[in-house]
C-alpha positions as CSV (number, residue, x, y, z in Angstrom):
1,M,-15.6,19.3,8.0
2,G,-19.0,17.7,7.6
3,S,-20.3,20.9,6.0
4,I,-17.8,20.7,3.0
5,N,-19.1,19.9,-0.3
6,I,-16.4,17.7,-1.9
7,E,-18.0,17.7,-5.3
8,S,-17.3,21.6,-5.2
9,I,-13.6,21.1,-4.2
10,V,-12.5,18.2,-6.6
11,H,-14.3,18.8,-9.9
12,S,-14.3,18.9,-13.6
13,K,-13.0,15.4,-14.1
14,L,-11.7,14.3,-17.6
15,L,-11.2,10.6,-18.4
16,S,-8.8,9.2,-21.0
17,S,-6.5,6.0,-21.3
18,V,-2.8,5.3,-22.1
19,V,-1.7,2.3,-23.8
20,P,1.8,0.9,-24.6
21,G,3.7,2.7,-27.2
22,R,4.2,-0.7,-29.3
23,V,2.0,-3.8,-29.6
24,T,2.9,-6.3,-27.0
25,G,2.2,-9.2,-29.0
26,Q,-0.3,-12.0,-29.7
27,N,-1.5,-14.2,-26.8
28,V,0.8,-12.9,-24.3
29,V,-0.4,-13.6,-20.7
30,Q,1.0,-13.0,-17.2
31,E,0.5,-15.9,-14.9
32,L,-0.3,-15.0,-11.3
33,S,1.3,-16.8,-8.4
34,D,-0.6,-18.0,-5.5
35,M,0.5,-14.9,-3.4
36,D,-0.6,-12.7,-6.1
37,L,-4.0,-14.3,-5.9
38,L,-3.9,-14.0,-2.0
39,M,-3.8,-10.2,-2.4
40,K,-6.3,-9.9,-4.9
41,L,-9.2,-8.4,-2.7
42,H,-6.8,-5.4,-1.8
43,Y,-6.0,-2.4,-3.6
44,L,-3.1,0.0,-2.9
45,K,-3.6,4.0,-3.2
46,G,-0.7,6.2,-3.6
47,Y,-0.6,10.0,-3.0
48,Y,2.2,12.3,-4.2
49,F,1.9,16.0,-3.6
50,F,4.2,18.4,-5.6
51,K,4.5,22.2,-5.1
52,S,4.0,24.5,-8.1
53,S,7.5,25.0,-8.6
54,S,7.9,21.3,-9.2
55,V,5.5,21.2,-12.0
56,Q,5.8,24.6,-13.6
57,G,5.4,24.3,-17.4
58,L,4.3,20.7,-17.3
59,T,0.9,19.9,-19.3
60,I,-1.2,16.8,-19.1
61,F,0.3,15.9,-22.3
62,D,3.9,16.0,-20.6
63,L,2.7,13.8,-17.8
64,K,1.1,11.2,-20.1
65,K,3.8,11.0,-22.9
66,P,6.4,8.9,-20.8
67,M,3.7,6.5,-19.9
68,F,3.6,5.0,-23.3
69,T,7.2,4.0,-22.9
70,L,6.8,2.9,-19.2
71,L,3.9,0.5,-20.5
72,D,6.3,-0.8,-23.1
73,H,8.2,-2.3,-20.1
74,Y,5.4,-3.0,-17.8
75,F,2.9,-4.3,-20.4
76,M,1.1,-6.5,-18.0
77,V,-0.1,-3.4,-16.1
78,S,-2.2,-2.5,-19.5
79,G,-3.8,-6.1,-19.5
80,R,-7.0,-7.4,-18.1
81,I,-8.0,-10.3,-15.9
82,R,-9.2,-13.5,-17.7
83,K,-9.6,-17.0,-16.6
84,F,-8.1,-20.4,-17.7
85,G,-10.4,-23.3,-18.3
86,S,-9.7,-24.3,-14.5
87,G,-11.1,-21.0,-13.5
88,R,-7.7,-19.7,-12.3
89,P,-7.3,-16.0,-13.0
90,Y,-4.5,-14.7,-15.2
91,I,-3.6,-11.3,-16.8
92,K,-4.2,-11.1,-20.6
93,C,-1.6,-8.6,-22.0
94,N,-3.9,-7.0,-24.5
95,D,-2.8,-3.5,-24.4
96,S,-6.0,-2.3,-23.1
97,G,-4.4,0.4,-21.1
98,I,-4.4,2.4,-17.9
99,R,-7.2,4.7,-17.0
100,I,-6.2,8.4,-16.5
101,V,-8.2,11.0,-14.7
102,E,-7.4,14.8,-14.8
103,A,-9.2,16.8,-12.2
104,W,-9.0,20.3,-10.5
105,C,-9.3,21.3,-6.8
106,N,-10.6,24.6,-5.5
107,M,-8.1,24.9,-2.9
108,N,-4.3,25.6,-2.7
109,L,-2.0,22.6,-1.9
110,E,-0.7,23.9,1.3
111,K,-4.1,24.7,2.9
112,F,-5.3,21.2,1.6
113,L,-2.5,19.4,3.4
114,E,-2.8,21.5,6.5
115,M,-6.5,20.5,7.1
116,K,-5.4,16.7,7.5
117,D,-8.8,15.6,6.7
118,Y,-7.9,12.1,5.0
119,S,-11.4,11.7,3.9
120,L,-10.7,14.5,1.4
121,H,-7.7,12.6,0.2
122,E,-9.7,9.8,-1.0
123,H,-11.1,12.3,-3.6
124,L,-7.6,12.5,-5.2
125,V,-7.3,8.9,-6.3
126,P,-10.0,7.0,-8.3
127,N,-12.1,4.4,-6.9
128,Q,-11.1,1.0,-8.0
129,V,-12.7,-2.4,-7.8
130,L,-11.9,-5.3,-10.2
131,G,-15.2,-6.7,-11.5
132,P,-18.0,-7.6,-11.8
133,E,-17.1,-7.5,-15.5
134,L,-13.4,-8.4,-15.1
135,A,-12.6,-8.2,-18.8
136,F,-13.2,-4.5,-18.7
137,S,-11.8,-3.6,-15.4
138,P,-8.3,-1.5,-15.6
139,L,-5.6,-2.6,-13.2
140,V,-4.2,0.7,-12.7
141,L,-5.7,4.2,-12.7
142,I,-3.9,7.5,-12.0
143,Q,-5.4,10.8,-11.2
144,F,-3.6,14.3,-11.7
145,T,-5.4,17.0,-9.5
146,W,-4.5,20.7,-10.1
147,F,-4.5,22.8,-7.0
148,T,-5.2,26.7,-7.3
149,C,-1.7,27.6,-6.6
150,G,-0.3,25.5,-9.5
151,G,0.5,22.5,-7.3
152,I,-0.5,18.9,-8.3
153,S,-1.3,15.7,-6.7
154,V,-0.6,12.5,-8.4
155,G,-3.0,9.7,-7.1
156,L,-2.3,6.0,-8.0
157,S,-4.8,3.3,-7.6
158,W,-3.2,-0.1,-8.0
159,A,-4.6,-3.5,-7.9
160,H,-2.7,-5.4,-5.4
161,V,-2.8,-8.6,-7.5
162,L,-0.2,-6.9,-9.7
163,G,2.4,-6.6,-7.0
164,D,3.2,-5.1,-3.7
165,A,3.6,-1.5,-2.6
166,F,7.3,-1.8,-3.4
167,S,6.3,-2.8,-6.9
168,A,3.9,0.2,-7.2
169,S,6.2,2.8,-6.0
170,N,8.9,1.6,-8.2
171,F,6.5,1.8,-11.1
172,M,5.9,5.5,-10.2
173,K,9.6,6.1,-9.8
174,M,10.2,4.8,-13.3
175,W,7.5,7.1,-14.8
176,G,9.4,10.0,-13.5
177,Q,12.8,8.7,-14.6
178,I,11.4,8.4,-18.2
179,M,9.9,11.9,-18.1
180,A,13.4,13.1,-17.2
181,G,14.8,11.3,-20.2
182,S,16.5,8.3,-18.2
183,L,15.7,4.5,-18.8
184,Q,17.9,3.4,-15.7
185,G,16.4,0.8,-13.7
186,L,13.7,-0.4,-16.1
187,P,13.2,-4.2,-15.9
188,K,14.5,-6.4,-18.6
189,S,12.2,-9.2,-17.9
190,Q,9.0,-9.7,-16.0
191,A,9.6,-13.3,-15.1
192,K,8.6,-14.1,-11.7
193,P,11.4,-14.3,-9.0
194,Q,12.2,-17.8,-7.5
195,Y,10.6,-18.2,-4.3
196,T,12.6,-19.4,-1.3
197,K,10.6,-21.1,1.3
198,N,10.5,-20.0,4.9
199,K,10.7,-22.1,7.9
200,P,7.2,-23.7,8.0
201,S,4.7,-22.9,10.9
202,T,3.5,-25.5,13.2
203,A,-0.1,-24.0,13.3
204,N,-2.9,-26.1,12.3
205,E,-4.7,-23.3,10.8
206,L,-3.4,-20.2,9.1
207,L,-3.4,-17.2,11.4
208,S,-2.0,-14.3,9.2
209,V,-5.1,-14.5,6.7
210,K,-8.7,-14.8,6.9
211,R,-10.7,-17.3,4.6
212,I,-13.8,-15.8,3.5
213,G,-15.1,-18.2,0.7
214,H,-15.1,-17.4,-3.0
215,V,-16.4,-13.9,-4.1
216,G,-16.8,-14.5,-7.7
217,D,-15.9,-12.0,-10.3
218,Y,-16.5,-8.9,-7.9
219,W,-13.3,-8.6,-6.2
220,I,-13.9,-6.8,-3.0
221,P,-14.5,-8.3,0.6
222,A,-17.8,-7.4,2.4
223,K,-17.4,-4.8,5.1
224,D,-18.8,-5.3,8.6
225,W,-17.7,-1.9,10.0
226,N,-17.0,1.6,8.5
227,M,-13.3,2.0,8.4
228,E,-11.5,5.4,9.1
229,T,-8.1,6.3,7.9
230,F,-5.6,8.7,9.4
231,T,-2.0,9.5,9.1
232,F,0.6,11.1,11.4
233,Q,4.1,11.7,11.6
234,I,6.8,10.2,13.9
235,T,9.7,12.6,14.1
236,P,13.4,11.6,15.0
237,S,13.1,13.2,18.6
238,Q,9.7,11.1,19.1
239,F,11.9,8.0,18.1
240,N,14.5,8.8,20.6
241,N,11.6,9.0,23.4
242,L,10.0,5.7,22.3
243,E,13.5,4.1,22.2
244,S,14.1,5.2,25.6
245,K,11.2,3.0,26.9
246,I,12.5,-0.1,25.2
247,S,15.8,-1.4,26.7
248,S,16.5,-3.9,24.1
249,H,17.9,-3.0,20.7
250,V,15.0,-3.1,18.2
251,S,14.5,-1.6,14.8
252,P,12.4,1.5,14.3
253,F,9.7,-0.7,12.7
254,E,9.6,-2.9,15.8
255,A,9.5,0.0,18.1
256,L,6.5,1.4,16.3
257,V,4.9,-2.0,16.2
258,V,4.9,-2.3,19.9
259,M,3.8,1.0,20.6
260,I,0.7,0.7,18.3
261,W,-0.1,-2.9,19.5
262,Q,-0.1,-1.8,23.1
263,C,-2.1,1.2,22.7
264,I,-4.9,-0.7,20.6
265,A,-4.9,-3.4,23.2
266,K,-5.7,-1.0,25.8
267,I,-8.8,0.5,23.9
268,R,-10.3,-2.8,22.7
269,V,-12.9,-4.6,24.5
270,L,-11.2,-7.9,23.7
271,E,-7.4,-7.7,23.8
272,T,-5.6,-8.3,20.7
273,R,-2.9,-10.9,21.3
274,T,-2.1,-12.0,17.8
275,V,-0.8,-9.6,15.1
276,T,0.4,-10.2,11.7
277,I,3.7,-8.6,10.5
278,C,4.2,-8.1,6.9
279,R,7.8,-7.2,5.5
280,R,9.7,-7.4,2.4
281,D,12.0,-10.5,1.6
282,S,15.3,-8.6,1.1
283,E,17.1,-11.8,0.1
284,N,14.6,-12.1,-3.1
285,K,14.5,-8.6,-3.7
286,K,14.6,-7.7,-7.4
287,D,13.9,-4.1,-8.5
288,G,11.6,-3.5,-11.4
289,I,9.8,-6.9,-11.2
290,L,6.1,-6.8,-10.2
291,S,5.4,-9.2,-7.8
292,N,3.8,-10.1,-4.4
293,R,6.2,-13.0,-3.5
294,N,8.6,-10.9,-1.8
295,Q,6.0,-10.0,0.8
296,M,6.6,-12.2,3.8
297,L,3.7,-12.9,6.2
298,S,4.2,-13.9,9.9
299,V,2.3,-14.0,13.1
300,V,3.2,-13.2,16.6
301,K,1.2,-14.5,19.6
302,A,1.4,-13.3,23.0
303,D,0.2,-15.6,25.8
304,F,0.1,-12.8,28.4
305,S,-1.6,-9.5,28.6
306,V,-0.3,-7.1,25.9
307,E,-2.1,-4.2,27.7
308,D,0.0,-4.7,30.8
309,A,3.2,-5.9,29.2
310,D,6.6,-4.2,29.3
311,L,7.4,-2.7,25.7
312,T,10.8,-4.6,26.1
313,E,8.9,-7.9,26.3
314,L,6.7,-7.2,23.5
315,A,9.7,-6.4,21.3
316,A,11.5,-9.4,22.2
317,L,8.4,-11.5,21.3
318,I,8.4,-10.0,18.0
319,I,12.1,-10.5,17.3
320,N,12.3,-14.1,18.6
321,Q,8.7,-15.6,18.3
322,S,7.5,-14.6,14.8
323,V,6.3,-17.7,12.8
324,D,6.5,-17.3,9.0
325,E,3.2,-18.5,7.2
326,N,4.2,-18.1,3.6
327,T,4.9,-21.9,2.9
328,D,1.7,-22.8,4.7
329,I,-0.4,-20.3,2.9
330,E,0.9,-21.4,-0.6
331,E,0.1,-25.1,0.2
332,S,-3.3,-24.1,1.5
333,M,-4.2,-22.3,-1.6
334,E,-3.1,-25.1,-3.7
335,R,-5.2,-27.5,-1.9
336,D,-8.2,-25.2,-1.9
337,Q,-7.8,-24.9,-5.9
338,G,-9.7,-21.5,-5.9
339,K,-12.7,-22.5,-3.9
340,S,-12.0,-19.7,-1.3
341,D,-10.7,-16.2,-1.2
342,F,-8.6,-14.4,1.6
343,V,-8.3,-11.0,3.4
344,V,-4.6,-10.4,4.6
345,Y,-4.7,-6.8,5.7
346,G,-6.8,-6.6,8.6
347,A,-7.3,-10.4,9.2
348,N,-5.5,-9.7,12.3
349,L,-4.2,-6.3,13.5
350,T,-1.7,-5.9,10.6
351,F,1.6,-4.2,10.6
352,V,3.2,-3.5,7.3
353,D,6.8,-2.4,7.0
354,L,7.1,0.0,4.0
355,A,9.8,2.1,5.4
356,D,12.2,1.2,2.6
357,S,9.9,1.9,-0.3
358,E,10.7,4.6,-2.7
359,L,7.7,6.9,-2.4
360,Y,10.1,10.1,-2.3
361,E,12.1,8.8,-5.4
362,L,9.4,10.1,-7.8
363,E,10.6,13.3,-9.3
364,L,9.0,15.8,-11.4
365,N,11.3,18.4,-13.0
366,G,13.9,17.2,-10.6
367,A,11.8,17.8,-7.6
368,R,10.5,15.3,-4.9
369,P,6.9,15.3,-3.4
370,V,6.6,17.5,-0.4
371,F,4.5,14.8,1.0
372,A,3.7,11.2,-0.2
373,N,1.6,8.5,1.4
374,Y,0.0,5.0,0.8
375,T,-3.3,3.6,1.9
376,V,-5.0,0.3,1.2
377,D,-8.6,-0.8,0.5
378,G,-10.2,-4.1,1.4
379,V,-8.9,-4.1,4.8
380,G,-10.3,-6.4,7.3
381,N,-11.9,-5.6,10.9
382,G,-8.7,-6.0,12.4
383,G,-7.2,-3.0,10.9
384,V,-3.7,-2.3,9.4
385,V,-0.8,0.0,10.1
386,L,1.3,0.9,7.2
387,V,4.8,2.2,8.3
388,L,6.1,4.5,5.5
389,P,9.2,6.7,5.1
390,G,8.6,10.3,6.2
391,P,9.2,13.4,4.5
392,K,12.9,14.3,3.8
393,N,14.4,17.3,5.7
394,T,17.6,18.9,6.6
395,E,18.3,16.2,9.2
396,E,20.7,13.3,8.5
397,E,19.0,10.5,6.4
398,N,19.5,7.7,9.1
399,H,17.6,10.1,11.5
400,R,14.6,10.6,9.2
401,G,11.2,10.3,10.7
402,R,8.4,7.8,9.5
403,T,4.8,8.4,8.4
404,L,2.2,6.1,9.9
405,T,-1.1,5.4,8.0
406,V,-3.7,3.6,10.3
407,I,-6.8,2.2,9.0
408,L,-9.2,1.0,11.8
409,P,-13.0,0.6,12.4
410,E,-14.0,4.1,12.8
411,Y,-15.3,3.7,16.4
412,K,-11.7,2.7,17.4
413,A,-9.7,5.3,15.6
414,T,-10.5,8.1,17.8
415,S,-9.8,6.1,20.9
416,L,-6.2,5.2,19.5
417,R,-5.5,8.9,18.7
418,N,-6.2,9.7,22.2
419,E,-4.2,6.9,23.5
420,L,-1.2,8.0,21.4
421,E,-1.4,11.5,22.6
422,R,-1.6,10.6,26.2
423,R,1.2,8.0,26.5
424,F,3.6,9.2,23.8
425,N,2.5,12.8,23.0
426,I,1.9,11.8,19.5
427,V,-1.0,13.5,17.6
């Protein structure tokens, strides 16, 4: 794969912008919560692949037209970052728009996906960093890449400060619904949901996030290592095999956490005994609202060897000993008053439960993606594992598999793949 000239594969990029169909108004702002600002150094990237039959007859105009209506409702997405006199960032809803990229790929879609070279996938989504000129940095970029077979990929680059992956995937689903002539599910308001405090932790310092100091107007953390991304599928039969190794009743997400946690513990020089769990707060769920405040962060600490532990013991630790840190995080950020910034994904080995996200709810011409995936930029050295819904098939929905996207320092990624294959026959 090193001989491939990516410039000749994805090429002829055309740039444009889409703005709301109607003027938002004068001096409209979207204030950012502490949890929004906590995530400001991270960027979500979504990938949706559609067969040629799904997009037959569609033009770039057809793809862009419904976005005018979409942005009427999600007007803050078209805004730009500004700062109050105190220095606290907010979104100025000035209808500056989102950036659109149209590109072409000199491969057919089936061959592209079969290669499983995820370094190539990165060229299907625009690169995004907010700053150093924040006032001119779009918060959302979308790339449409046409394959030689007539298929298409839809690549989303989403500033995490806007909201979590549920917010991003719901935004894309709404775009598809508007294209189909439906306005169901569009938000009536973008007011922030009320926050229900968690049980406070007893830790003297935050463990689920890493304080890195203030980065200024260039919103990206420094990298100590080159990171590698790879994705693999967990089939229903592989789930059954994994569950047979865990005697206690655990959720599919928890089963996957203990599997990956122990495999990584076996390959690291210094064993990882603390992990971060990121889940959605279902009690505060409000579809259509962009927010990071439904994202619940907790830490799990093992006082025993993870490498030698029984998987059931690790699962029980996650279920019974997770400590929520959201309350402590917000209190710490309030005291800090913007003097520091934070890395969340990869502060520790981080597991993100996105299995209930609506990746496969985006439809074009009534068809869903043959494959959809999300990754994240700005990951710390601890690495991150995203647990996503797997492609739909003929099996019952309750027995659907999962897609796992792993982002680790590149020297550890190969070792993890080998360990997964050796212990669980997962490639």
